[in-house]
N, C-alpha and C positions, 0 to 999 in steps of 0.2 A: 838561481846564482844570477847577481848582475854581473853586467858587463862593465867595466870602467872604459869610457868616453877618453881617447886621447887628446892632449892640448896641443900636443907638438905640431900638429900639419892642419892646424884651425884656419880655414880660410875666412876673412874680412868681410862682415857680413852687410849689405849692400840693399836699399830700398828704391823703388821706381813708385811714385804715387801718381795716378792718370786720373785727370779731372777732366770733363767731357764739360765744353761750355756753350751756351747760347744767350744772345742777349740778358748776359748777366752783368752787367757793369755796376749797377747797385751794390752789389755782395762779392764780388770777383776777390776785391783787396783784402776785405776783411776775413775772408775764405782763406786764401792764400798765408794771412798773417799766422792764423789759427795752424793752419797746416806745418808751418815753418813751425812755430813753437814748438807743437807736438814732437815733430820729427826731430828736432834739434835736443829735445830732452831724453832721446830714445839711443842718443850716442853711438848712431850708425850712420855710415855714408849714405847720402841720400840724393834723389832727384826729384823737381817735381815737372810732369809733364802735362801742358794745359792744351786738350785739342779746341779749339776755337772753331764754331760750324758756321763760319760767314755771318757772325754777328752782325747786326746791323746799327746797335748802339755804340757805343764809347767801349766796349769791351776789349778790342783789340788793341786802342791807345793806350790802356791801363796797363794789359798786359806788356806792353814794348818797355812802358817806364817800369816797371817793377822787374822786368827782365833786367834793365841796366843798373839796376840796385842789388841784384841778389842772383849769385853765382848758381844756385842750385834747382833754379827754375829755366 
């Protein structure tokens, strides 16, 4: 006998995506754009956490610019 799941007390689904990066200036923006597109289509609350491990290229600057335009980062 299958047990029915109650939908009365269902908690909202949320997702955290963690992306480690190091000297990834050339590809970080397209990666974030793709992640945003996929997560947006899932219709769930989400956040994207990027861990920049002291990059020596422009990765940090790109992430800061992306952050100012994106509430999920």
